[in-house]
All heavy atoms as an XYZ file, in Angstrom:
700
protein
N       6.701     14.050    -29.699
C       5.778     14.928    -28.893
C       6.315     15.091    -27.518
O       6.957     14.169    -26.988
C       4.389     14.381    -28.870
C       3.331     15.388    -28.162
S       1.637     14.883    -28.320
C       1.377     15.549    -29.945
N       6.008     16.167    -26.876
C       6.536     16.467    -25.572
C       5.799     15.619    -24.493
O       4.644     15.247    -24.745
C       6.418     17.898    -25.251
C       7.114     18.850    -26.161
C       6.763     20.339    -25.839
C       7.495     21.184    -26.811
N       7.145     22.619    -26.748
N       6.449     15.355    -23.352
C       5.842     14.509    -22.375
C       5.154     15.430    -21.387
O       5.678     16.302    -20.695
C       6.950     13.721    -21.625
C       6.384     12.930    -20.500
C       7.458     12.157    -19.792
C       6.995     11.425    -18.616
N       8.108     10.800    -17.875
N       3.772     15.231    -21.330
C       2.875     15.959    -20.403
C       2.555     15.108    -19.249
O       2.088     13.894    -19.473
C       1.674     16.500    -21.076
C       0.732     17.368    -20.222
C       1.325     18.568    -19.714
C      -0.537     17.583    -20.963
N       2.883     15.542    -17.963
C       2.638     14.862    -16.740
C       1.560     15.554    -15.859
O       1.722     16.691    -15.693
C       3.881     14.443    -15.969
O       4.830     13.837    -16.780
C       3.585     13.640    -14.800
N       0.640     14.865    -15.447
C      -0.344     15.425    -14.483
C      -0.252     14.644    -13.172
O      -0.429     13.467    -13.067
C      -1.777     15.226    -15.116
C      -2.877     15.746    -14.109
S      -4.509     15.431    -14.791
C      -5.511     15.769    -13.351
N       0.094     15.447    -12.034
C       0.095     14.885    -10.678
C      -1.325     15.094    -10.136
O      -1.800     16.254    -10.246
C       1.172     15.528     -9.908
C       2.594     15.092    -10.382
C       3.223     15.932    -11.262
C       3.175     14.022     -9.931
C       4.474     15.600    -11.792
C       4.382     13.634    -10.331
C       5.041     14.405    -11.257
N      -1.826     14.148     -9.525
C      -3.213     14.242     -8.960
C      -3.354     13.349     -7.708
O      -2.458     12.574     -7.395
C      -4.269     13.878     -9.981
C      -4.288     12.374    -10.204
C      -5.289     11.618     -9.618
C      -3.384     11.749    -11.023
C      -5.294     10.168     -9.826
C      -3.407     10.316    -11.222
C      -4.409      9.564    -10.655
O      -4.446      8.283    -10.823
N      -4.460     13.571     -7.015
C      -4.855     12.684     -5.897
C      -6.218     12.122     -6.246
O      -7.074     12.861     -6.718
C      -4.868     13.483     -4.513
C      -3.536     13.820     -3.981
C      -3.712     14.823     -2.814
C      -2.779     12.591     -3.507
N      -6.398     10.856     -5.944
C      -7.699     10.214     -6.219
C      -8.949     10.937     -5.777
O      -9.872     11.070     -6.376
C      -7.674      8.761     -5.710
C      -7.047      7.784     -6.648
C      -7.065      6.419     -6.136
O      -8.087      6.010     -5.386
O      -6.249      5.604     -6.524
N      -8.902     11.484     -4.532
C     -10.062     12.016     -3.874
C     -10.134     13.597     -3.978
O     -10.952     14.111     -3.355
C     -10.137     11.658     -2.418
C     -10.310     10.127     -2.290
O     -11.082      9.459     -3.023
N      -9.618      9.595     -1.313
N      -9.299     14.114     -4.873
C      -9.273     15.560     -4.981
C     -10.357     15.974     -6.040
O     -10.309     15.626     -7.187
C      -7.878     15.991     -5.559
S      -7.768     17.693     -6.068
N     -11.244     16.854     -5.659
C     -12.332     17.373     -6.477
C     -11.741     18.183     -7.647
O     -12.263     18.146     -8.813
C     -13.240     18.097     -5.622
C     -12.496     18.513     -4.430
C     -11.451     17.409     -4.233
N     -10.744     18.995     -7.397
C     -10.121     19.796     -8.436
C      -9.464     18.920     -9.488
O      -9.473     19.250    -10.603
C      -9.113     20.750     -7.771
C      -9.730     21.717     -6.821
N     -10.728     22.516     -7.179
C      -9.415     22.014     -5.505
C     -11.032     23.363     -6.107
N     -10.343     22.923     -5.148
N      -8.896     17.799     -9.058
C      -8.230     16.820     -9.971
C      -9.282     16.307    -10.904
O      -9.044     16.146    -12.115
C      -7.435     15.830     -9.273
S      -6.077     16.498     -8.266
N     -10.382     15.825    -10.322
C     -11.453     15.283    -11.179
C     -11.994     16.301    -12.213
O     -12.280     16.000    -13.307
C     -12.507     14.780    -10.251
C     -12.245     13.459     -9.696
C     -13.586     12.866     -9.061
N     -14.058     13.513     -8.004
C     -13.791     13.472     -6.711
N     -12.798     12.595     -6.360
N     -14.187     14.209     -5.738
N     -12.184     17.588    -11.748
C     -12.609     18.598    -12.620
C     -11.615     18.841    -13.694
O     -12.009     19.032    -14.851
C     -12.800     19.934    -11.755
C     -14.071     19.903    -11.010
C     -14.506     21.238    -10.375
N     -14.222     22.397    -11.203
C     -13.430     23.486    -10.812
N     -12.866     23.546     -9.655
N     -13.350     24.507    -11.667
N     -10.321     18.814    -13.487
C      -9.316     19.076    -14.441
C      -9.348     17.916    -15.427
O      -9.261     18.193    -16.603
C      -7.958     19.140    -13.805
N      -9.450     16.769    -14.973
C      -9.497     15.544    -15.860
C     -10.710     15.686    -16.751
O     -10.604     15.504    -17.971
C      -9.512     14.203    -15.102
C      -9.508     13.085    -15.914
C      -8.219     12.580    -16.510
C     -10.609     12.337    -16.414
C      -8.230     11.513    -17.408
C     -10.506     11.192    -17.206
C      -9.360     10.901    -17.697
O      -9.303      9.761    -18.535
N     -11.853     16.025    -16.214
C     -13.084     16.217    -17.053
C     -12.915     17.334    -18.087
O     -13.426     17.225    -19.173
C     -14.349     16.472    -16.160
C     -14.689     15.230    -15.360
O     -14.416     14.084    -15.702
N     -15.384     15.413    -14.207
N     -12.263     18.382    -17.639
C     -12.072     19.482    -18.627
C     -11.095     19.071    -19.756
O     -11.339     19.438    -20.888
C     -11.338     20.679    -17.870
C     -12.316     21.393    -16.952
S     -11.388     22.746    -16.137
C     -12.513     23.106    -14.820
N     -10.121     18.215    -19.472
C      -9.192     17.730    -20.453
C     -10.097     16.895    -21.485
O      -9.891     17.012    -22.728
C      -8.082     16.841    -19.841
C      -7.126     17.716    -19.057
C      -7.346     16.044    -20.946
C      -6.181     16.937    -18.165
N     -10.897     16.055    -21.008
C     -11.712     15.239    -21.869
C     -12.632     16.010    -22.717
O     -12.797     15.750    -23.884
C     -12.535     14.215    -21.050
C     -11.623     13.091    -20.362
C     -10.722     12.374    -21.361
O     -11.254     11.846    -22.391
O      -9.609     12.244    -21.183
N     -13.253     17.151    -22.145
C     -14.094     17.987    -22.858
C     -13.359     18.686    -23.948
O     -13.833     18.769    -25.056
C     -14.701     18.979    -21.883
C     -15.628     20.103    -22.557
C     -16.105     21.046    -21.552
O     -16.164     20.733    -20.325
O     -16.367     22.186    -21.912
N     -12.045     19.247    -23.585
C     -11.377     19.846    -24.648
C     -10.951     18.984    -25.767
O     -10.829     19.346    -26.884
C     -10.102     20.614    -23.969
C     -10.551     21.799    -23.093
C      -9.380     22.204    -22.187
C     -10.964     22.938    -23.987
N     -10.493     17.819    -25.323
C     -10.070     16.761    -26.413
C     -11.326     16.437    -27.338
O     -11.060     16.267    -28.547
C      -9.663     15.481    -25.748
C      -8.209     15.582    -25.142
C      -7.805     14.235    -24.633
C      -6.312     14.273    -24.238
N      -5.822     12.908    -23.844
N     -12.435     16.482    -26.850
C     -13.692     16.208    -27.702
C     -13.913     17.286    -28.628
O     -14.402     17.172    -29.751
C     -14.845     15.874    -26.836
C     -14.847     14.485    -26.233
O     -14.190     13.601    -26.757
N     -15.464     14.336    -25.038
N     -13.646     18.520    -28.175
C     -13.901     19.779    -28.939
C     -12.879     20.085    -30.036
O     -13.055     20.538    -31.104
C     -14.039     21.024    -28.061
C     -15.325     21.059    -27.302
C     -15.386     22.347    -26.472
C     -16.613     22.403    -25.691
N     -16.699     23.567    -24.892
N     -11.607     19.697    -29.713
C     -10.402     19.977    -30.592
C      -9.657     18.787    -30.842
O      -8.975     18.230    -29.963
C      -9.568     21.046    -29.834
C      -8.476     21.559    -30.741
O      -8.025     20.891    -31.663
N      -7.958     22.752    -30.486
N      -9.684     18.251    -32.074
C      -9.002     17.043    -32.359
C      -7.494     17.126    -32.147
O      -6.894     16.077    -31.988
C      -9.269     16.865    -33.914
C     -10.258     17.871    -34.263
C     -10.444     18.835    -33.126
N      -6.817     18.358    -32.236
C      -5.412     18.403    -31.948
C      -5.065     17.974    -30.594
O      -3.975     17.431    -30.296
C      -4.965     19.794    -32.179
C      -4.977     20.260    -33.668
O      -4.870     19.375    -34.522
N      -5.265     21.606    -33.844
N      -5.910     18.246    -29.567
C      -5.654     17.896    -28.207
C      -5.814     16.366    -27.931
O      -5.219     15.841    -27.070
C      -6.550     18.606    -27.295
C      -6.473     20.175    -27.276
C      -7.603     20.926    -27.074
C      -5.380     20.691    -27.641
C      -7.512     22.290    -27.067
C      -5.260     22.147    -27.650
C      -6.340     22.874    -27.414
O      -6.238     24.273    -27.487
N      -6.513     15.686    -28.782
C      -6.640     14.264    -28.647
C      -5.352     13.540    -28.771
O      -5.233     12.415    -28.360
C      -7.810     13.696    -29.491
O      -7.475     13.864    -30.838
N      -4.450     14.068    -29.443
C      -3.160     13.520    -29.617
C      -2.199     13.627    -28.467
O      -1.119     13.056    -28.393
C      -2.461     14.006    -30.925
C      -3.140     13.768    -32.137
O      -3.846     12.706    -32.252
N      -3.141     14.539    -33.092
N      -2.497     14.497    -27.463
C      -1.771     14.682    -26.323
C      -1.808     13.545    -25.391
O      -2.877     13.142    -24.947
C      -2.179     16.040    -25.593
C      -1.340     16.203    -24.253
C      -2.071     17.169    -26.436
N      -0.657     12.936    -25.206
C      -0.529     11.796    -24.207
C      -0.143     12.373    -22.816
O       0.885     12.985    -22.699
C       0.469     10.822    -24.666
C       0.584      9.559    -23.911
O      -0.475      9.232    -23.330
O       1.730      8.945    -23.844
N      -1.023     12.095    -21.907
C      -0.836     12.552    -20.571
C      -0.501     11.451    -19.608
O      -1.243     10.522    -19.464
C      -2.062     13.409    -20.028
C      -2.516     14.466    -21.012
C      -1.771     13.790    -18.574
C      -3.729     15.237    -20.708
N       0.660     11.545    -19.014
C       1.027     10.604    -17.922
C       0.393     11.021    -16.625
O       0.663     12.129    -16.254
C       2.535     10.500    -17.743
C       2.972      9.548    -16.740
C       4.497      9.603    -16.436
O       5.190     10.557    -16.918
O       4.991      8.726    -15.771
N      -0.483     10.123    -16.131
C      -1.198     10.451    -14.925
C      -0.431      9.873    -13.707
O      -0.136      8.589    -13.739
C      -2.582      9.947    -14.885
C      -3.515     10.468    -16.056
C      -4.788      9.724    -16.007
C      -3.721     12.010    -15.806
N      -0.051     10.654    -12.739
C       0.720     10.228    -11.598
C      -0.040     10.491    -10.358
O      -0.194     11.637    -10.022
C       2.082     10.833    -11.550
C       2.918     10.372    -10.271
C       2.932     10.625    -12.897
N      -0.537      9.467     -9.651
C      -1.212      9.630     -8.378
C      -0.153      9.794     -7.311
O       0.576      8.876     -7.109
C      -2.108      8.370     -8.177
C      -3.342      8.584     -7.405
C      -3.173      8.897     -5.888
O      -2.079      8.821     -5.328
O      -4.109      9.343     -5.294
N      -0.159     10.995     -6.764
C       1.138     11.335     -5.905
C       1.156     10.478     -4.720
O       2.284     10.165     -4.274
C       1.158     12.878     -5.579
C       0.238     13.277     -4.535
C       0.515     14.698     -4.061
O       1.003     15.494     -4.817
O       0.131     14.995     -2.909
N       0.093      9.970     -4.091
C       0.184      9.227     -2.827
C       0.716      7.830     -3.154
O       1.208      7.073     -2.288
C      -1.105      9.226     -2.146
O      -2.059      8.465     -2.846
N       0.496      7.362     -4.374
C       1.003      5.981     -4.825
C       2.445      6.013     -5.488
O       3.036      5.002     -5.647
C       0.017      5.406     -5.725
C      -1.338      5.076     -5.098
C      -2.298      4.526     -6.052
C      -3.642      4.314     -5.384
N      -4.713      3.843     -6.331
N       2.804      7.256     -5.869
C       4.110      7.471     -6.568
C       4.924      8.514     -5.885
O       5.261      9.516     -6.456
C       3.893      7.745     -8.031
C       3.139      6.706     -8.804
O       3.773      5.654     -9.088
N       1.898      6.792     -8.979
N       5.186      8.333     -4.623
C       5.729      9.445     -3.745
C       7.109      9.806     -4.333
O       7.443     11.003     -4.363
C       5.773      9.026     -2.240
C       6.580      9.952     -1.426
C       4.414      8.729     -1.775
N       7.919      8.860     -4.726
C       9.261      9.110     -5.175
C       9.228      9.993     -6.360
O       9.993     10.982     -6.555
C      10.002      7.803     -5.372
C      11.511      8.058     -5.663
C      12.229      6.738     -5.729
O      11.656      5.651     -5.811
N      13.537      6.782     -5.786
N       8.366      9.684     -7.320
C       8.204     10.454     -8.595
C       7.778     11.902     -8.170
O       8.248     12.892     -8.699
C       7.345      9.830     -9.611
C       8.043      8.499    -10.052
C       7.149     10.742    -10.759
C       6.925      7.721    -10.908
N       6.690     11.967     -7.399
C       6.119     13.250     -7.019
C       7.039     14.123     -6.343
O       7.104     15.350     -6.588
C       4.808     12.982     -6.231
N       7.854     13.573     -5.422
C       8.764     14.382     -4.587
C       9.948     14.937     -5.435
O      10.591     15.878     -5.080
C       9.261     13.633     -3.352
O      10.050     12.493     -3.789
N      10.092     14.398     -6.613
C      11.136     14.873     -7.478
C      10.702     16.101     -8.271
O      11.480     16.746     -9.000
C      11.599     13.770     -8.455
N       9.473     16.556     -8.111
C       8.920     17.704     -8.835
C       8.502     18.834     -7.831
O       8.064     18.455     -6.726
C       7.704     17.302     -9.657
C       8.089     16.347    -10.816
N       8.375     15.063    -10.630
C       8.208     16.690    -12.143
C       8.642     14.512    -11.902
N       8.636     15.528    -12.766
N       8.622     20.054     -8.180
C       8.439     21.124     -7.322
C       7.074     21.694     -7.498
O       6.777     22.459     -8.389
C       9.475     22.249     -7.551
C       9.348     23.407     -6.591
O       8.804     23.269     -5.507
O       9.655     24.554     -7.076
N       6.126     21.232     -6.591
C       4.797     21.793     -6.642
C       4.169     21.542     -5.300
O       4.682     20.748     -4.485
C       3.891     21.067     -7.676
C       3.576     19.618     -7.481
C       2.397     19.199     -6.814
C       4.483     18.637     -7.921
C       2.152     17.843     -6.543
C       4.192     17.288     -7.644
C       2.966     16.888     -6.982
O       2.756     15.567     -6.789
N       3.161     22.372     -5.009
C       2.465     22.284     -3.673
C       1.019     21.764     -3.776
O       0.476     21.195     -2.845
C       2.450     23.651     -2.959
C       3.911     24.141     -2.735
C       4.483     25.053     -3.510
C       4.610     23.559     -1.642
C       5.812     25.455     -3.218
C       5.943     24.004     -1.333
C       6.483     24.949     -2.168
O       7.651     25.324     -1.912
N       0.344     22.073     -4.906
C      -1.014     21.751     -5.110
C      -1.291     20.812     -6.279
O      -0.528     20.884     -7.232
C      -1.836     23.141     -5.302
C      -1.660     24.106     -4.302
C      -0.866     25.206     -4.414
C      -2.227     23.861     -3.030
C      -0.610     26.101     -3.434
C      -2.031     24.885     -1.925
C      -1.268     25.969     -2.254
O      -1.055     26.829     -1.235
N      -2.363     20.036     -6.207
C      -2.711     19.251     -7.312
C      -4.075     19.745     -7.833
O      -4.839     20.339     -6.964
C      -2.877     17.738     -6.927
C      -1.471     17.115     -6.601
C      -3.735     17.523     -5.700
N      -4.430     19.625     -9.002
C      -3.541     19.009    -10.024
C      -2.392     19.909    -10.415
O      -2.431     21.109    -10.277
C      -4.437     18.917    -11.234
C      -5.449     19.946    -11.064
C      -5.651     20.077     -9.563
N      -1.300     19.195    -10.801
C      -0.094     19.931    -11.259
C       0.324     19.305    -12.523
O       0.345     18.116    -12.769
C       1.089     19.809    -10.185
N       0.623     20.195    -13.545
C       1.019     19.786    -14.879
C       2.434     20.207    -15.166
O       2.865     21.315    -14.962
C       0.094     20.424    -15.873
C      -1.355     19.953    -15.866
C      -2.200     20.617    -14.955
C      -1.786     18.828    -16.519
C      -3.562     20.089    -14.937
C      -3.053     18.378    -16.539
C      -3.941     19.029    -15.672
N       3.255     19.212    -15.658
C       4.563     19.426    -16.084
C       4.780     18.984    -17.611
O       4.280     18.028    -17.867
C       5.569     18.665    -15.213
C       5.725     19.207    -13.879
C       4.775     18.934    -12.776
C       6.846     19.956    -13.496
C       4.882     19.415    -11.515
C       6.974     20.453    -12.194
C       6.038     20.253    -11.322
N       5.463     19.907    -18.340
C       5.773     19.583    -19.713
C       7.247     19.403    -19.872
O       7.941     20.318    -19.697
C       5.205     20.625    -20.682
C       5.333     20.372    -22.173
C       4.495     19.140    -22.535
C       4.859     21.579    -22.903
N       7.709     18.110    -20.096
C       9.138     17.935    -20.095
C       9.902     18.398    -18.983
O      10.888     18.963    -18.956
C       9.795     18.444    -21.409
C       9.316     17.657    -22.768
O       8.899     16.468    -22.561
O       9.472     18.188    -23.802
N       9.240     18.226    -17.742
C       9.852     18.651    -16.530
C       9.606     20.092    -16.103
O       9.954     20.480    -15.023
N       9.101     20.912    -16.935
C       8.805     22.259    -16.669
C       7.328     22.434    -16.103
O       6.364     21.996    -16.898
C       8.940     23.208    -17.903
C       8.585     24.670    -17.702
C       8.470     25.385    -19.038
O       8.911     24.974    -20.081
O       7.983     26.537    -18.893
N       7.182     23.062    -15.024
C       5.843     23.227    -14.418
C       5.027     24.299    -15.234
O       5.516     25.392    -15.541
C       5.898     23.692    -13.009
C       4.533     23.830    -12.303
C       4.489     24.071    -10.854
C       5.441     25.003    -10.327
N       5.346     25.245     -8.939
N       3.822     23.857    -15.696
C       2.941     24.794    -16.444
C       1.891     25.279    -15.591
O       1.442     26.453    -15.830
C       2.330     23.994    -17.614
C       3.278     23.458    -18.685
C       2.466     22.747    -19.804
C       4.132     24.530    -19.229
N       1.396     24.544    -14.696
C       0.205     24.946    -13.893
C       0.023     23.966    -12.724
O       0.290     22.805    -12.760
C      -1.084     24.873    -14.767
C      -2.318     25.098    -13.951
C      -2.667     26.343    -13.520
C      -3.083     24.067    -13.634
C      -3.883     26.544    -12.845
C      -4.329     24.171    -12.920
C      -4.631     25.510    -12.408
N      -0.486     24.672    -11.619
C      -0.869     23.813    -10.459
C      -1.980     24.595     -9.726
O      -2.047     25.782     -9.769
C       0.259     23.637     -9.466
C       0.779     24.803     -8.770
C       1.906     24.435     -7.701
O       1.574     23.784     -6.823
O       3.038     24.944     -7.947
N      -2.843     23.815     -9.068
C      -3.878     24.434     -8.363
C      -5.283     24.291     -8.892
O      -5.551     23.312     -9.624
N      -6.141     25.196     -8.617
C      -7.479     25.126     -8.945
C      -7.659     25.381    -10.488
O      -7.288     26.374    -10.975
C      -8.411     26.208     -8.153
C      -9.849     26.077     -8.597
C      -8.310     26.014     -6.725
N      -8.241     24.358    -11.158
C      -8.255     24.448    -12.653
C      -9.479     25.327    -13.103
O     -10.479     25.435    -12.467
C      -8.430     23.063    -13.050
C      -9.314     22.361    -11.948
C      -8.791     23.086    -10.682
N      -9.255     25.875    -14.313
C     -10.313     26.479    -15.061
C     -10.145     25.977    -16.603
O      -9.057     25.518    -16.895
C     -10.241     27.968    -15.107
O      -9.115     28.440    -15.841
N     -11.176     26.039    -17.260
C     -11.134     25.582    -18.679
C     -10.025     26.308    -19.477
O      -9.289     25.717    -20.286
C     -12.518     25.639    -19.383
C     -12.563     24.721    -20.598
C     -12.882     27.104    -19.728
C     -12.726     23.328    -20.251
N      -9.852     27.631    -19.232
C      -8.856     28.365    -19.881
C      -7.350     27.951    -19.499
O      -6.580     27.865    -20.377
C      -8.959     29.927    -19.586
C     -10.264     30.531    -20.122
O     -10.786     29.948    -21.160
O     -10.758     31.502    -19.644
N      -7.197     27.646    -18.225
C      -5.903     27.263    -17.772
C      -5.539     25.832    -18.284
O      -4.430     25.552    -18.678
C      -5.811     27.220    -16.273
C      -5.898     28.688    -15.684
C      -5.879     28.720    -14.232
C      -6.034     30.138    -13.686
N      -6.214     30.159    -12.212
N      -6.536     24.967    -18.288
C      -6.177     23.508    -18.827
C      -6.037     23.610    -20.356
O      -5.182     22.928    -20.898
C      -7.406     22.695    -18.438
C      -7.574     22.551    -16.891
C      -7.292     21.324    -19.058
C      -6.337     22.096    -16.220
N      -6.790     24.460    -20.987
C      -6.541     24.646    -22.437
C      -5.145     25.166    -22.762
O      -4.534     24.686    -23.772
C      -7.565     25.450    -23.037
C      -7.456     25.476    -24.659
C      -8.695     26.060    -25.378
O      -9.491     26.851    -24.742
O      -8.878     25.754    -26.555
N      -4.752     26.141    -21.929
C      -3.352     26.716    -22.112
C      -2.299     25.593    -21.964
O      -1.350     25.491    -22.682
C      -3.100     27.722    -21.130
N      -2.496     24.547    -21.074
C      -1.629     23.470    -20.837
C      -1.580     22.639    -22.122
O      -0.517     22.230    -22.628
C      -1.996     22.609    -19.600
C      -1.312     21.257    -19.592
C      -1.814     23.471    -18.352
N      -2.752     22.312    -22.622
C      -2.883     21.379    -23.842
C      -2.239     22.175    -25.031
O      -1.555     21.461    -25.857
C      -4.303     21.023    -24.054
C      -4.940     20.178    -22.972
C      -6.448     19.901    -23.344
C      -4.189     18.806    -22.935
N      -2.445     23.449    -25.103
C      -1.890     24.254    -26.323
C      -0.322     24.123    -26.226
O       0.314     23.887    -27.302
C      -2.291     25.674    -26.248
C      -3.681     25.880    -26.793
C      -3.948     27.326    -26.830
C      -5.391     27.574    -27.348
N      -5.805     29.001    -27.263
N       0.252     24.301    -25.046
C       1.682     24.203    -24.975
C       2.148     22.803    -25.289
O       3.240     22.677    -25.855
C       2.119     24.581    -23.561
C       2.238     26.072    -23.334
C       3.236     26.367    -22.198
C       3.504     27.851    -22.223
N       4.597     28.143    -21.397
N       1.361     21.767    -24.919
C       1.753     20.382    -25.198
C       1.707     20.061    -26.722
O       2.424     19.149    -27.104
C       0.914     19.473    -24.490
N       0.876     20.772    -27.400
C       0.867     20.553    -28.858
C       1.602     21.464    -29.700
O       1.802     21.276    -30.959
C      -0.614     20.709    -29.399
O      -1.101     21.957    -29.097
C      -1.584     19.632    -28.703
N       2.322     22.390    -29.049
C       3.168     23.423    -29.826
C       4.453     22.859    -30.248
O       4.993     21.957    -29.731
C       3.409     24.710    -28.926
C-alpha cells in the first residue's frame, strides 16, 4: 500500500477537523480503514516537514506527492483517502 503522510499542528483547528473527518470516513467505508496514515507534527519534526513543499496544514502527501493542503472538507479528505486506496 502507498504511504500517506499528514502534516499537522497540534493546536490547528483545521487539522483536528481533518482528523475527525478521516475517522468518520473510515467508519463509513471499510476500504478506508486499511489506509495507514503517518501523522507528522510539523513543529516537532521540522526536518521532515521542511523536506516537503507545502504552506498550510493539514497537508497530505502520498508517496511524496502532495494531494491536498489547507482548509479541509469532507469531499477533499475523501478524495485523499480514495487516492491512497487506488
